[in-house]
Backbone bond lengths (Angstrom), bond angles and torsions (degrees), N, CA, C in turn:
res aa  C-N    CA-C-N  psi(-1)  N-CA   C-N-CA  omega(-1)  CA-C   N-CA-C  phi
1 M - - - 1.447 - - 1.530 107.85 -
2 S 1.329 115.56 128.26 1.459 120.17 -177.96 1.537 110.05 -80.41
3 N 1.302 113.27 167.17 1.461 119.44 178.69 1.527 111.34 -60.59
4 E 1.321 116.07 -38.80 1.467 119.83 179.37 1.523 110.83 -62.68
5 E 1.319 116.28 -40.73 1.460 120.18 179.13 1.533 110.79 -66.53
6 K 1.325 115.88 -39.85 1.464 120.20 177.93 1.531 110.49 -62.89
7 I 1.322 115.45 -45.02 1.465 120.37 179.47 1.526 110.24 -63.29
8 L 1.314 116.43 -43.13 1.456 121.08 178.56 1.536 110.51 -61.82
9 E 1.315 117.11 -41.80 1.460 121.52 177.94 1.536 110.75 -62.80
10 I 1.320 115.50 -44.40 1.475 120.14 178.70 1.526 110.33 -62.39
11 L 1.328 116.36 -45.04 1.464 120.34 179.68 1.539 111.17 -63.19
12 T 1.313 116.42 -39.26 1.468 120.85 178.56 1.523 109.99 -63.73
13 R 1.337 116.59 -45.00 1.460 120.94 178.17 1.534 111.01 -62.85
14 M 1.320 116.24 -41.13 1.471 120.29 178.71 1.531 110.38 -63.66
15 Q 1.321 116.72 -40.25 1.468 120.30 179.12 1.525 110.18 -64.47
16 Q 1.326 117.03 -41.46 1.466 120.34 177.85 1.533 110.70 -63.83
17 D 1.325 116.17 -43.16 1.459 120.53 178.47 1.526 110.88 -62.60
18 L 1.318 115.92 -41.54 1.461 120.44 179.38 1.528 110.82 -63.90
19 T 1.317 116.23 -42.63 1.464 120.85 177.97 1.526 110.10 -61.42
20 Q 1.339 116.87 -43.04 1.460 120.76 178.84 1.525 111.13 -64.43
21 M 1.326 116.39 -40.67 1.472 119.85 179.00 1.523 110.75 -64.63
22 Q 1.320 117.15 -40.09 1.459 120.31 178.23 1.532 110.51 -63.18
23 Q 1.326 117.29 -39.21 1.460 120.79 177.11 1.524 110.50 -66.19
24 D 1.322 116.55 -41.36 1.465 120.56 177.88 1.528 110.95 -61.54
25 I 1.322 116.78 -42.11 1.467 120.85 178.46 1.517 110.38 -63.34
26 S 1.319 116.28 -42.04 1.460 120.44 178.00 1.531 110.73 -61.68
27 D 1.337 116.11 -43.36 1.471 120.45 177.83 1.525 111.04 -62.54
28 L 1.325 116.44 -41.27 1.468 120.62 179.31 1.530 111.33 -63.97
29 K 1.320 116.07 -40.44 1.466 119.57 178.97 1.524 110.86 -64.10
30 T 1.332 116.18 -40.87 1.466 120.24 177.45 1.519 110.25 -63.96
31 G 1.325 115.96 -44.23 1.462 119.94 177.95 1.509 112.15 -62.35
32 Q 1.313 117.50 -40.15 1.457 121.37 178.72 1.526 110.45 -64.11
33 A 1.312 117.20 -41.88 1.463 120.87 179.14 1.529 110.10 -62.49
34 N 1.332 116.86 -40.45 1.462 120.48 177.80 1.521 111.16 -64.70
35 L 1.322 116.55 -42.27 1.466 120.53 178.45 1.529 111.33 -63.61
36 E 1.317 116.40 -41.54 1.460 120.02 179.45 1.524 111.06 -64.51
37 A 1.324 116.97 -39.10 1.463 120.38 177.63 1.528 109.97 -65.55
38 G 1.318 116.71 -41.95 1.460 120.44 177.34 1.517 111.87 -64.26
39 Q 1.320 116.49 -39.27 1.460 120.69 178.63 1.528 110.38 -64.32
40 A 1.311 117.15 -40.34 1.468 120.83 178.91 1.530 110.04 -63.53
41 A 1.331 116.74 -40.12 1.468 120.34 178.72 1.520 110.30 -65.70
42 L 1.326 116.92 -41.15 1.467 120.33 177.90 1.525 111.18 -64.20
43 H 1.321 116.41 -40.71 1.460 120.60 178.98 1.534 110.12 -61.01
44 K 1.314 115.98 -41.90 1.461 120.78 178.34 1.526 110.37 -63.11
45 D 1.332 116.98 -42.63 1.465 121.12 178.41 1.525 111.41 -63.39
46 V 1.326 116.72 -41.59 1.467 120.94 179.17 1.526 110.17 -62.39
47 E 1.317 117.19 -42.29 1.464 120.53 178.38 1.532 110.68 -61.61
48 Q 1.333 116.63 -40.98 1.460 120.69 178.57 1.528 110.27 -64.29
49 I 1.320 116.55 -41.86 1.470 120.36 178.57 1.530 110.30 -63.01
50 K 1.315 117.37 -42.20 1.468 120.77 178.35 1.525 110.40 -60.62
51 N 1.331 116.81 -43.50 1.463 119.98 178.57 1.525 111.04 -63.40
52 D 1.335 116.66 -43.18 1.461 120.44 179.23 1.522 111.31 -61.37
53 I 1.326 116.77 -41.87 1.464 120.79 179.20 1.524 110.46 -64.51
54 Q 1.317 116.44 -40.37 1.466 119.58 178.36 1.530 110.16 -60.80
55 F 1.322 117.60 -45.21 1.463 120.86 178.71 1.526 110.88 -64.25
56 M 1.316 116.71 -37.34 1.473 119.67 178.60 1.526 110.48 -63.18
57 W 1.335 117.41 -43.21 1.466 120.11 179.24 1.533 110.71 -65.21
58 E 1.315 116.69 -37.44 1.462 119.42 176.83 1.528 110.22 -63.27
59 D 1.332 117.21 -41.70 1.468 120.93 176.49 1.522 110.98 -62.85
60 I 1.328 116.52 -42.38 1.467 120.51 179.04 1.521 110.12 -61.98
61 D 1.317 117.60 -42.45 1.468 120.83 178.43 1.530 111.12 -61.93
62 R 1.340 117.15 -42.49 1.467 120.16 178.80 1.523 111.04 -63.74
63 I 1.327 116.12 -43.82 1.462 119.82 179.30 1.521 110.27 -64.54
64 S 1.302 117.00 -40.62 1.461 121.01 178.32 1.524 110.95 -61.67
65 D 1.339 116.53 -42.65 1.460 120.27 178.42 1.529 110.54 -62.44
66 R 1.331 117.12 -43.60 1.462 119.91 179.53 1.527 111.25 -65.55
67 L 1.310 117.33 -37.85 1.459 119.93 177.30 1.524 110.64 -65.29
68 G 1.332 116.19 -37.67 1.468 119.95 177.11 1.518 111.11 -61.35
69 V 1.326 116.77 -42.31 1.463 121.09 178.17 1.522 109.67 -63.74
70 Q 1.324 117.51 -43.73 1.460 121.06 179.31 1.532 110.92 -63.15
71 E 1.312 116.72 -39.92 1.466 119.90 177.58 1.525 110.62 -61.91
72 D 1.321 116.83 -42.39 1.471 120.25 178.43 1.519 110.54 -62.52
73 I 1.327 117.39 -41.71 1.477 121.15 179.55 1.527 109.98 -63.47
74 V 1.309 116.99 -44.23 1.467 121.13 179.54 1.516 110.90 -63.82
75 K 1.341 118.06 -42.64 1.450 121.97 179.46 1.522 110.84 -62.53
76 K 1.341 116.61 -42.52 1.464 120.39 179.43 1.525 110.49 -65.79
77 G 1.327 116.94 -36.22 1.466 121.22 179.35 1.513 112.01 -65.87
78 F 1.321 118.11 -35.91 1.451 121.53 -179.38 1.521 112.10 -82.34
79 C 1.294 116.81 -22.29 1.470 119.76 -177.80 1.519 111.38 -82.21
80 K 1.309 121.54 -10.57 1.473 123.66 -178.01 1.486 111.73 -74.70
């Protein structure tokens, strides 16, 4: 095998490797885009959960206040 053939073989292998690397980069970019979309969906879900929890605590506070009023009424009824 002559030097030219060896060089040609090396260049061919390098071109194949480069093509494979470009495909790998393309796959990684697609995967990254999918991950970013999934992350955005998760962020939206987390925000919804935070809002739901806030409303739940507000409901708990209202119920607690009403129970406090009922306790006062019951105490006054027994103290008469």
